[in-house]
C-alpha positions as CSV (number, residue, x, y, z in Angstrom):
1,M,13.4,38.3,53.7
2,Y,13.3,41.2,51.8
3,Y,16.3,42.6,49.0
4,N,16.0,45.9,47.5
5,A,19.2,46.0,45.7
6,V,18.7,49.4,44.6
7,K,17.5,50.9,48.0
8,D,20.7,48.9,50.0
9,A,22.6,50.6,47.3
10,K,21.2,54.2,47.4
11,S,21.6,53.7,51.3
12,E,25.7,52.8,51.0
13,I,26.2,55.7,48.5
14,K,25.0,58.0,51.7
15,E,26.7,56.6,54.2
16,I,30.1,56.8,51.9
17,I,29.2,60.0,51.6
18,M,28.5,61.4,55.0
19,N,31.4,59.3,56.3
20,A,34.2,61.5,53.5
21,L,32.2,64.5,54.7
22,G,33.1,63.7,58.3
23,R,36.3,62.6,57.4
24,L,36.9,66.5,55.7
25,V,35.6,68.1,58.6
26,G,37.9,66.1,61.5
27,E,40.5,67.1,59.0
28,G,39.9,70.9,59.0
29,A,38.9,70.9,55.3
30,I,35.6,71.9,56.0
31,P,33.3,73.7,58.3
32,A,31.0,71.6,60.7
33,E,27.6,73.0,59.4
34,P,24.1,70.8,59.1
35,L,24.0,70.0,55.4
36,P,21.0,70.0,53.6
37,V,19.1,66.9,52.3
38,F,21.0,65.1,49.0
39,Q,19.0,63.0,46.4
40,V,20.7,59.7,44.8
41,T,19.4,58.7,41.4
42,I,19.8,56.5,38.8
43,P,21.3,58.2,35.5
44,Q,19.9,57.8,32.1
45,D,22.9,56.4,30.6
46,S,25.0,54.0,32.4
47,A,28.4,55.7,30.7
48,H,27.4,58.4,33.7
49,G,27.3,56.0,36.5
50,D,25.5,53.4,38.3
51,F,24.2,56.3,40.5
52,S,24.4,59.8,41.0
53,A,24.0,62.1,44.0
54,N,23.8,65.7,44.4
55,A,25.6,66.2,47.4
56,A,28.5,68.5,46.8
57,L,25.8,70.9,44.6
58,V,23.5,71.5,47.4
59,S,26.2,71.7,50.1
60,A,28.1,74.1,48.5
61,K,26.8,77.2,49.8
62,V,26.4,76.1,53.0
63,L,30.3,75.0,53.4
64,K,30.8,78.4,51.4
65,T,33.0,76.9,48.7
66,N,33.1,75.6,45.0
67,P,30.6,72.7,44.6
68,R,32.9,70.9,42.0
69,A,35.9,71.3,44.2
70,L,34.1,69.9,47.2
71,A,33.1,66.9,44.8
72,Q,36.3,66.2,44.4
73,Q,36.9,66.6,47.9
74,I,34.4,64.0,48.8
75,V,35.8,61.8,45.7
76,D,39.5,61.7,47.6
77,A,38.1,61.1,51.0
78,A,35.8,58.6,50.1
79,E,36.5,54.7,51.4
80,L,35.3,52.2,48.9
81,Y,36.9,49.4,50.1
82,G,34.7,46.5,51.8
83,T,31.4,48.4,49.5
84,S,29.4,48.0,46.4
85,F,31.4,50.2,44.5
86,D,34.4,50.0,42.3
87,K,35.0,54.2,41.8
88,I,33.5,57.6,42.0
89,E,34.0,60.3,39.4
90,V,33.1,64.4,39.4
91,A,30.8,65.2,36.9
92,G,29.6,68.7,35.1
93,P,29.0,71.5,37.7
94,G,29.9,68.7,41.0
95,F,27.7,65.5,40.4
96,L,29.4,62.7,42.3
97,N,28.6,59.3,39.8
98,F,29.2,56.0,41.7
99,F,30.2,53.1,39.3
100,L,29.6,49.6,41.1
101,G,31.7,46.6,41.2
102,G,31.1,43.2,39.8
103,N,29.8,41.6,42.9
104,W,26.7,43.5,43.1
105,F,26.0,42.3,39.9
106,S,26.3,39.0,40.7
107,N,24.2,39.2,44.2
108,V,21.5,40.4,42.2
109,V,20.7,37.3,39.9
110,A,21.7,35.1,42.9
111,N,19.4,36.8,45.1
112,T,16.5,36.8,42.5
113,L,16.7,33.0,42.3
114,S,16.9,32.5,45.6
115,L,13.9,34.2,47.0
116,G,12.1,32.9,43.3
117,D,8.5,33.9,43.7
118,D,9.0,36.3,46.8
119,Y,11.3,38.5,45.0
120,G,10.4,41.7,44.1
121,K,8.4,42.0,47.6
122,T,8.8,44.6,50.4
123,D,7.6,45.6,53.7
124,L,6.8,49.3,52.6
125,G,3.1,48.7,53.8
126,K,3.9,47.2,57.4
127,G,1.0,45.2,57.4
128,K,-1.2,47.6,57.6
129,R,-4.6,47.2,56.6
130,V,-6.3,48.2,53.6
131,L,-9.9,48.0,51.6
132,V,-9.7,48.4,48.0
133,E,-13.1,49.0,46.4
134,F,-13.2,48.5,43.1
135,V,-16.1,48.3,40.1
136,S,-18.7,48.4,42.5
137,A,-21.2,48.7,39.2
138,N,-25.1,49.4,40.0
139,P,-26.9,45.2,39.7
140,T,-29.1,46.8,37.6
141,G,-27.5,45.8,34.5
142,P,-24.1,44.6,32.9
143,M,-20.8,45.9,33.4
144,H,-19.4,48.2,30.6
145,I,-16.3,49.0,29.7
146,G,-15.0,51.2,32.2
147,N,-16.2,49.0,34.9
148,A,-13.6,46.9,32.9
149,R,-10.9,49.2,33.6
150,G,-11.7,49.8,36.5
151,G,-11.6,45.8,37.5
152,A,-8.4,45.5,36.2
153,I,-6.6,48.4,37.7
154,G,-8.3,47.7,41.0
155,D,-7.6,44.1,41.2
156,C,-3.8,44.8,40.2
157,L,-3.5,47.7,42.8
158,A,-4.4,45.2,45.3
159,S,-1.7,43.0,44.5
160,L,0.6,45.3,44.0
161,L,-0.2,46.5,47.4
162,T,0.0,43.0,49.0
163,A,3.3,43.0,47.3
164,A,4.8,46.0,49.0
165,G,3.5,44.8,52.6
166,Y,0.1,45.6,52.8
167,R,-2.7,43.5,53.9
168,A,-5.2,44.5,51.2
169,D,-8.3,43.3,50.7
170,R,-11.1,43.6,47.7
171,E,-14.7,44.9,48.0
172,F,-17.4,45.1,45.5
173,Y,-20.3,48.0,47.0
174,I,-23.6,46.6,46.1
175,N,-25.9,49.1,45.7
176,D,-29.3,47.7,46.2
177,A,-31.1,50.6,47.6
178,G,-31.9,53.9,46.2
179,N,-32.9,55.4,43.2
180,Q,-31.1,53.3,40.9
181,V,-33.0,50.3,42.3
182,D,-36.4,52.2,42.4
183,K,-35.7,52.8,38.4
184,F,-34.4,49.3,38.1
185,G,-38.3,48.5,39.4
186,N,-40.0,50.4,37.5
187,S,-38.2,49.3,34.3
188,L,-39.0,46.0,35.0
189,S,-42.8,46.7,36.1
190,L,-43.4,48.1,32.5
191,R,-41.4,45.5,30.7
192,Y,-43.3,42.9,32.4
193,M,-47.1,44.6,31.9
194,Q,-45.8,44.7,28.2
195,I,-45.5,41.2,28.0
196,C,-49.1,40.7,29.7
197,S,-50.6,42.8,27.1
198,E,-52.4,41.4,24.2
199,A,-49.4,42.8,21.9
200,G,-47.1,40.7,24.2
201,Q,-48.9,37.8,24.0
202,K,-49.2,37.6,20.2
203,T,-45.1,38.9,20.1
204,A,-44.5,35.6,22.5
205,E,-46.7,33.2,20.4
206,K,-44.4,34.5,17.0
207,F,-41.4,34.2,19.4
208,P,-41.6,31.4,21.8
209,E,-37.7,31.3,22.7
210,T,-37.1,34.4,24.9
211,E,-33.9,35.2,23.2
212,A,-35.9,35.7,20.2
213,F,-38.8,37.3,22.2
214,T,-36.5,39.5,23.5
215,E,-34.9,41.0,20.6
216,A,-38.0,41.2,19.1
217,V,-39.8,43.5,21.8
218,F,-36.3,45.4,21.9
219,N,-36.1,46.4,18.5
220,D,-40.1,47.2,18.4
221,T,-40.1,50.8,20.0
222,E,-43.6,51.3,18.4
223,T,-45.5,48.5,19.8
224,F,-43.6,48.5,23.3
225,P,-42.7,52.1,23.8
226,M,-40.3,53.1,26.7
227,P,-40.3,56.0,28.7
228,E,-36.2,57.5,28.7
229,D,-36.0,58.0,32.4
230,V,-36.2,53.7,32.3
231,Y,-33.3,51.3,32.1
232,L,-33.9,50.1,28.2
233,G,-31.8,47.1,27.9
234,Q,-32.2,43.9,26.8
235,D,-31.4,42.3,29.8
236,I,-35.0,44.2,31.4
237,I,-36.8,42.4,29.2
238,E,-35.1,39.0,29.8
239,H,-35.9,39.2,33.5
240,A,-39.7,39.9,32.9
241,K,-39.9,37.4,30.4
242,N,-38.6,34.9,32.7
243,Y,-40.6,35.9,35.8
244,Y,-43.4,35.7,33.4
245,D,-42.9,32.3,32.1
246,I,-42.8,31.1,35.4
247,N,-45.4,33.1,37.4
248,G,-47.7,34.0,34.3
249,A,-49.4,37.3,35.1
250,A,-50.2,37.2,38.8
251,L,-48.6,40.3,39.3
252,A,-50.7,42.2,36.4
253,D,-53.4,42.9,38.9
254,K,-51.4,43.7,42.0
255,P,-50.5,47.3,43.2
256,E,-47.6,48.7,41.4
257,E,-45.5,49.2,44.5
258,E,-45.8,45.2,45.7
259,R,-45.7,44.6,41.6
260,K,-42.1,46.0,41.3
261,K,-41.2,45.0,45.1
262,A,-41.9,41.0,43.6
263,L,-40.0,41.8,40.5
264,I,-37.1,43.3,42.2
265,E,-36.7,40.6,44.5
266,Y,-36.6,38.4,41.5
267,A,-34.2,39.9,39.1
268,L,-31.6,41.3,41.2
269,P,-30.1,38.5,43.1
270,I,-29.7,37.0,39.6
271,N,-27.7,40.3,38.5
272,E,-25.7,40.0,41.6
273,A,-25.0,36.6,40.5
274,R,-24.0,37.1,36.6
275,L,-21.8,40.1,38.2
276,E,-19.8,37.3,40.5
277,T,-19.4,35.0,37.6
278,D,-18.7,37.3,35.2
279,L,-15.8,39.3,37.4
280,L,-14.3,36.0,38.3
281,K,-14.2,34.9,34.6
282,Y,-12.0,38.3,34.7
283,R,-10.0,37.0,37.2
284,I,-11.8,39.1,40.2
285,K,-12.7,37.3,43.2
286,Y,-13.7,39.6,46.0
287,D,-12.8,39.0,49.9
288,N,-16.3,40.4,50.6
289,W,-19.4,41.9,49.0
290,F,-21.2,44.7,50.9
291,K,-24.7,45.5,50.3
292,E,-26.0,49.2,50.7
293,S,-29.3,47.4,52.4
294,S,-27.3,46.2,55.4
295,L,-26.8,49.8,56.0
296,H,-30.3,51.2,56.4
297,E,-31.2,47.9,57.7
298,S,-28.9,48.1,60.7
299,G,-29.5,51.7,61.1
300,A,-26.2,52.9,60.4
301,V,-27.2,55.6,57.6
302,A,-29.7,57.1,60.6
303,D,-26.7,57.3,62.6
304,V,-24.7,59.3,60.5
305,I,-27.4,62.0,60.0
306,E,-27.9,61.9,64.0
307,H,-24.3,62.2,64.3
308,L,-24.0,64.8,62.2
309,K,-26.8,66.8,63.9
310,K,-24.7,66.3,67.2
311,G,-21.8,67.6,65.8
312,G,-23.1,71.1,64.7
313,H,-22.7,70.6,61.0
314,T,-26.2,70.4,59.7
315,Y,-28.6,73.3,59.2
316,E,-32.5,73.3,58.0
317,Q,-33.7,75.1,55.0
318,D,-36.3,75.1,52.7
319,G,-37.4,71.6,54.3
320,A,-34.4,70.0,54.0
321,L,-31.4,69.1,56.1
322,W,-28.2,70.7,54.8
323,L,-24.5,70.0,55.7
324,K,-22.1,73.0,56.7
325,A,-19.6,72.1,53.8
326,T,-18.0,75.1,53.5
327,E,-17.1,75.3,57.3
328,L,-15.3,72.2,57.0
329,G,-13.0,73.2,53.8
330,G,-15.5,72.5,51.3
331,E,-16.7,74.2,48.1
332,Q,-20.2,74.4,49.0
333,D,-22.8,73.4,51.8
334,F,-25.4,69.9,50.1
335,V,-28.3,68.6,51.0
336,L,-27.9,65.3,53.1
337,V,-32.5,64.9,54.0
338,R,-34.6,66.3,51.1
339,S,-37.3,67.7,52.3
340,N,-39.7,64.6,51.5
341,G,-37.4,63.0,54.1
342,F,-35.7,60.8,52.1
343,P,-31.6,60.6,52.4
344,T,-29.7,61.7,49.3
345,Y,-26.8,59.1,48.0
346,I,-24.1,60.6,50.2
347,V,-25.8,59.7,53.3
348,P,-25.7,56.0,52.9
349,D,-21.9,56.5,51.3
350,I,-20.7,58.3,54.8
351,A,-22.5,54.9,56.7
352,Y,-20.2,53.4,54.7
353,H,-16.9,54.7,54.3
354,Y,-17.8,54.9,58.5
355,N,-18.1,51.4,58.2
356,K,-14.7,50.6,56.8
357,L,-12.5,53.2,58.9
358,V,-13.9,52.7,62.0
359,T,-16.6,49.7,62.1
360,R,-13.7,47.4,60.6
361,G,-11.1,49.5,61.1
362,Y,-8.9,49.3,58.1
363,D,-6.3,51.8,58.3
364,R,-7.0,53.3,54.9
365,A,-10.1,53.0,52.3
366,I,-9.0,53.5,48.6
367,D,-11.9,54.0,46.0
368,V,-11.5,53.1,42.7
369,L,-13.8,55.4,41.1
370,G,-15.3,56.5,37.1
371,A,-13.9,59.9,35.5
372,D,-17.3,61.8,37.1
373,H,-16.4,61.4,40.6
374,H,-13.7,63.9,41.3
375,G,-16.4,66.4,43.1
376,Y,-17.7,63.5,44.9
377,V,-14.2,62.4,46.7
378,K,-14.0,65.8,47.9
379,R,-17.4,66.0,49.0
380,M,-16.7,62.6,50.7
381,R,-13.9,63.8,52.7
382,V,-15.3,66.9,54.0
383,C,-18.0,64.4,55.4
384,L,-15.6,62.3,56.7
385,K,-13.7,65.3,58.6
386,A,-17.6,66.0,59.9
387,M,-17.6,62.5,61.3
388,G,-14.6,63.2,63.1
389,L,-12.4,61.3,61.2
390,D,-9.1,61.9,59.4
391,E,-9.9,62.3,56.3
392,S,-6.7,61.9,54.4
393,R,-7.7,57.9,55.2
394,L,-9.6,58.2,52.5
395,D,-8.1,57.7,48.5
396,A,-9.1,57.5,45.4
397,V,-8.1,56.3,42.0
398,I,-10.1,57.6,39.4
399,C,-10.2,56.1,36.1
400,Q,-11.0,58.2,32.7
401,M,-12.5,56.7,30.0
402,V,-12.2,53.9,27.7
403,M,-12.3,54.3,23.6
404,L,-12.9,50.9,21.6
405,V,-10.7,51.3,18.9
406,R,-10.8,49.0,15.7
407,D,-9.3,50.1,12.1
408,G,-8.6,53.5,13.6
409,V,-12.0,54.3,14.2
410,Q,-13.9,54.5,17.2
411,V,-16.0,51.4,17.9
412,K,-19.5,52.4,20.1
413,L,-21.5,49.0,19.8
414,S,-21.7,45.3,19.5
415,K,-21.8,43.6,16.4
416,R,-23.7,40.6,18.3
417,S,-26.4,43.0,19.9
418,G,-26.3,46.5,19.0
419,K,-25.9,47.6,22.2
420,A,-22.6,49.3,24.0
421,I,-20.1,46.7,24.5
422,T,-20.1,45.2,28.0
423,L,-17.3,43.2,29.8
424,T,-18.4,40.0,28.8
425,T,-18.6,40.6,24.6
426,L,-15.5,42.1,25.3
427,L,-14.0,38.8,26.4
428,D,-15.7,36.7,23.8
429,E,-13.4,38.8,21.3
430,V,-10.3,39.7,23.3
431,P,-8.3,37.2,25.5
432,I,-8.7,37.7,29.1
433,D,-4.8,38.1,29.6
434,N,-4.9,41.0,26.7
435,A,-7.7,42.6,28.1
436,R,-6.4,43.1,32.0
437,F,-2.5,43.8,30.3
438,F,-4.1,46.8,28.0
439,F,-6.2,48.0,30.6
440,N,-3.2,48.9,32.7
441,L,-1.0,50.2,29.9
442,R,-1.9,53.9,30.8
443,D,-2.0,55.9,34.5
444,A,-5.7,55.6,35.6
445,N,-6.5,59.5,35.2
446,T,-5.5,59.5,31.4
447,H,-7.8,58.7,28.4
448,L,-7.1,54.8,27.4
449,D,-7.6,54.0,23.5
450,F,-8.3,50.4,23.5
451,D,-7.2,48.9,20.2
452,L,-9.0,46.1,19.5
453,D,-7.1,45.2,16.5
454,L,-3.6,45.5,18.2
455,A,-5.2,43.5,21.5
456,V,-5.2,40.3,19.2
457,E,-2.9,40.6,17.2
458,E,0.1,37.7,17.7
459,S,2.8,39.8,16.8
460,S,6.0,41.9,18.7
461,K,3.7,45.1,18.3
462,N,1.6,43.6,20.9
463,P,2.7,44.3,24.1
464,V,1.3,41.3,26.3
465,F,2.5,39.0,23.3
466,Y,6.0,40.6,23.6
467,V,6.2,40.3,27.0
468,Q,4.7,36.4,27.4
469,Y,7.4,35.3,24.2
470,A,10.4,36.6,26.6
471,H,9.1,34.4,28.8
472,A,8.4,31.8,26.1
473,R,11.5,32.0,25.0
474,I,13.6,31.6,27.9
475,C,11.7,28.5,29.2
476,R,12.8,27.2,25.9
477,I,16.4,28.2,26.3
478,L,16.8,26.6,29.9
479,E,14.8,23.4,28.4
480,K,17.0,23.0,25.9
481,M,20.4,23.8,27.5
482,A,19.0,21.2,30.0
483,E,18.6,18.4,27.4
484,D,21.9,19.2,26.5
485,G,23.0,18.6,30.2
486,V,23.7,21.7,31.2
487,K,21.8,23.6,33.7
488,Y,22.9,26.6,36.2
489,E,23.4,24.9,39.8
490,G,23.9,27.7,42.5
491,K,27.5,28.4,41.0
492,D,29.5,31.4,41.5
493,V,28.5,33.8,38.7
494,S,29.9,37.0,36.7
495,F,29.4,39.3,34.2
496,S,31.0,41.8,32.0
497,E,28.8,42.7,28.8
498,E,27.1,46.0,28.7
499,A,24.0,44.0,27.5
500,E,24.1,41.7,31.0
501,L,24.6,44.3,33.1
502,A,21.8,46.6,31.5
503,L,19.8,43.5,32.0
504,I,20.9,43.1,35.7
505,R,20.1,46.9,36.0
506,K,16.8,46.3,35.0
507,I,16.0,43.8,37.7
508,A,17.6,45.4,40.5
509,E,15.2,48.1,39.8
510,Y,12.0,45.9,40.1
511,P,11.7,46.0,44.3
512,E,11.9,49.7,44.1
513,L,9.5,49.7,41.5
514,I,6.6,48.1,43.8
515,N,7.4,50.5,46.6
516,E,6.8,53.4,44.1
517,A,3.9,51.9,42.1
518,A,2.3,51.4,45.9
519,E,2.7,54.8,47.0
520,E,1.6,56.2,43.8
521,Y,-1.5,53.6,43.2
522,S,-0.3,52.9,40.0
523,P,-0.1,49.3,38.8
524,F,0.5,50.5,35.3
525,K,3.9,51.2,36.2
526,L,4.3,47.4,36.7
527,T,3.1,46.8,32.4
528,K,5.6,49.4,31.8
529,Y,8.6,47.8,33.7
530,I,7.8,44.4,32.4
531,Y,7.4,45.5,28.5
532,E,11.0,47.4,29.4
533,L,12.4,44.4,30.8
534,A,11.5,42.3,28.2
535,Q,13.2,44.3,25.8
536,I,16.3,44.2,27.3
537,Y,16.0,41.0,27.4
538,H,15.9,40.3,23.8
539,K,18.2,42.5,23.2
540,F,20.6,40.8,25.8
541,Y,19.9,37.4,23.6
542,D,20.3,38.5,20.6
543,S,24.1,40.1,21.7
544,C,25.3,37.7,23.9
545,P,25.3,34.2,22.8
546,I,24.9,31.1,25.2
547,K,25.2,27.6,23.7
548,D,29.0,28.7,22.3
549,A,30.2,30.4,25.3
550,E,32.7,29.4,27.5
551,E,31.8,27.2,30.7
552,N,31.5,30.0,33.5
553,V,30.0,32.6,30.7
554,K,27.4,29.8,29.4
555,L,26.6,29.1,33.4
556,S,26.2,32.5,34.0
557,R,24.2,33.6,31.3
558,L,21.8,30.7,32.2
559,A,21.4,31.8,35.4
560,L,20.8,35.3,34.3
561,C,17.7,33.8,31.6
562,A,16.5,32.1,34.9
563,A,16.4,35.2,36.9
564,S,14.6,37.2,34.3
565,K,12.2,34.5,33.8
566,T,11.5,34.8,37.7
567,V,11.0,38.5,37.4
568,I,8.8,38.6,34.6
569,K,6.8,35.9,35.9
570,N,6.5,37.5,39.4
571,V,5.3,40.5,37.4
572,L,2.5,38.7,35.3
573,T,1.4,37.0,38.3
574,L,0.8,40.5,40.0
575,L,-1.2,41.4,37.0
576,K,-3.1,37.7,36.7
577,I,-1.6,37.1,33.6
578,D,-0.4,33.5,32.2
579,A,3.4,33.3,32.2
580,P,3.1,30.5,29.2
581,E,6.5,28.3,28.6
582,K,5.4,27.2,25.3
583,M,3.8,30.0,22.3
């Protein structure tokens, strides 16, 4: 069962207006003309009505009359008996302001409590299959803060789409082939050979523990120099040292490519396992981990090249194979296969998206990408068009940069390692609830200043603490009242105080918010909504006494507390954030 009080009310208003206009036509008061589409909105100030329609404003020209006069005609012809509304008023140049009756508010609370965990869910997606791919960090090192933001956004987006009636799956694309892995192998080989050297052996004797040895090598750039075009992280030293501890210098005399292959085969699975472990700690569990290497092994990459050739979408120039991107709406042509015969990164990516949309049959693919991928999305859509697909089936969420701030100053380094702060080092400092909430505080396409001090502060200034406290406060109220023998048990409720009505209006918005956020791929709307709901609840709590109220008022307010608790918990559950009962 789906319940959307706001959507139903808007539909009811349109029916009231159209029926009134029909009566006016029948009476000969207005001509029978096709009318333009009109909008029903929610005014910012409830004093101007619970809903407002611009039907008279947009129809007056067609009907050759004054908008305000037409609005009054509609009010006079409207029938409200049996509807959710008590009255309609004409405002300004001809707006129609609708005021809800008490039954609507009571029904919102009753339905929220009846649906419980299912309140807010909608059927917008009609069961369509959507694949949300996010993070997809190279398995050549730890995840950085950008991955942390993309992880929180992507995971919450998948939950949001599921709540909106889609069948949303989560996927991590493992780039275990290509230039990044080759660079990973070069880095491992260089560090391994340094460890096998005389200087490496002396350092190992001086620092027998792996962590101390790794730190010593990392900091001694004079004895252990590394070129700029390799990975310089401590994790590379750690892998090389651990391999050496197990196998000794067995690879030292082997050809370079053989040594690199052995080190990659040892280290890459360890990194992949670490990625999964770190993401599980972050409460992200993927439905599938998809390896780029599988596309090469299955022949899918080669098939893409042949498909594009046969379709007449390629040409050769300077020994390389190019895509005629400009003929397909692209800004410029680009290389598919280099003159050395190796495909560029875009080819396996085409194969991957073809696999998503054709081989596995997803209705839509959503990629959550970093700030530097705007051009990539346009290019990939051109490629899908060349493959004969509807390019609109690919959508992307671009996550802008994150700046960590402490004491009002940007933080660039981790105190613990001297390196850029990673997901794991962040979670050592900031609770997971807070990190996931903060990364969803802003629209993905806006820059985010992550205030480390605020993120750990236990006060109303911290938005996640503020929301969780509202939930805990409600739990305590319900518990205390139950101890006194007072408990709402499904009896009729009624509401009249503005603080009550304001809270119910906010609760009623939730299903529509799910639809809106799902359509816009904007999970940040959830954090914005739940913070506003907490604010309105606290105002209600301060102005509407419960314990000393008369019996029906007391039970009604307890029901409203329980409904508020339901919504707060449902939103936090979508965000994978705890809803504590005590704080």
